[in-house]
C-alpha positions as CSV (number, residue, x, y, z in Angstrom):
1,X,-0.1,0.5,0.1
2,X,1.1,3.5,-1.2
3,X,1.2,6.3,2.1
4,X,0.5,9.4,1.6
5,X,2.4,12.1,2.6
6,X,1.9,15.9,2.8
7,X,4.1,16.8,-0.4
8,X,2.1,14.5,-2.3
9,X,0.1,16.9,-5.4
10,X,-3.5,16.9,-4.6
11,X,-4.6,15.1,-7.5
12,X,-2.3,12.6,-7.5
13,X,-4.0,11.6,-3.7
14,X,-7.4,11.8,-6.5
15,X,-5.4,9.1,-8.9
16,X,-4.5,6.6,-6.3
17,X,-7.9,6.6,-4.5
18,X,-11.0,8.0,-6.4
19,X,-12.6,7.9,-2.4
20,X,-9.8,10.1,-0.9
21,X,-11.7,13.2,-2.2
22,X,-14.6,12.8,0.5
23,X,-11.7,13.8,3.0
24,X,-11.1,16.9,0.7
25,X,-14.5,17.8,0.3
26,X,-15.3,17.3,4.2
27,X,-13.0,20.2,4.8
28,X,-14.2,22.3,2.5
29,X,-12.1,21.2,-0.8
30,X,-14.5,22.0,-3.6
31,X,-11.8,23.0,-6.0
32,X,-10.5,19.5,-6.7
33,X,-11.2,19.6,-10.6
34,X,-9.4,23.2,-10.6
35,X,-6.1,23.6,-11.5
36,X,-5.0,23.9,-8.0
37,X,-5.7,20.9,-7.6
38,X,-3.2,19.4,-10.5
39,X,-0.2,21.9,-8.5
40,X,-0.9,22.4,-4.8
41,X,0.5,19.7,-2.4
42,X,-2.1,18.5,0.4
43,X,-0.1,20.8,2.5
44,X,0.2,23.8,0.6
45,X,-4.0,22.8,0.5
46,X,-4.4,22.8,3.9
47,X,-2.6,26.1,4.6
48,X,-5.1,28.1,2.2
49,X,-7.7,26.2,4.0
50,X,-7.0,26.1,7.4
51,X,-6.8,22.2,8.1
52,X,-3.9,19.9,10.0
53,X,-2.5,18.5,7.7
54,X,-0.9,16.0,9.8
55,X,-4.3,14.6,10.9
56,X,-6.2,14.4,7.1
57,X,-2.8,12.6,6.0
58,X,-3.4,10.3,9.6
59,X,-7.2,9.9,8.3
60,X,-6.3,9.4,5.1
61,X,-3.5,7.0,5.2
62,X,-6.4,5.3,7.4
63,X,-8.6,4.7,5.1
64,X,-6.4,3.4,2.4
65,X,-5.1,1.2,5.0
66,X,-8.6,-0.2,5.7
67,X,-9.7,-1.0,2.2
């Protein structure tokens, strides 16, 4: 299983598992189809949205591990 890291580009995380979109949408990142998702890291997006990147990564990796 590949683990998601803070420096991964959002679009790469979505390609890894489309189900991860729910985690981004759940914290207010509704721009998953916009150009920012293709060039912005998870950590950068979390900073913009005022979210703790470590917590988000932990939740996404727990989800991936449960599959």
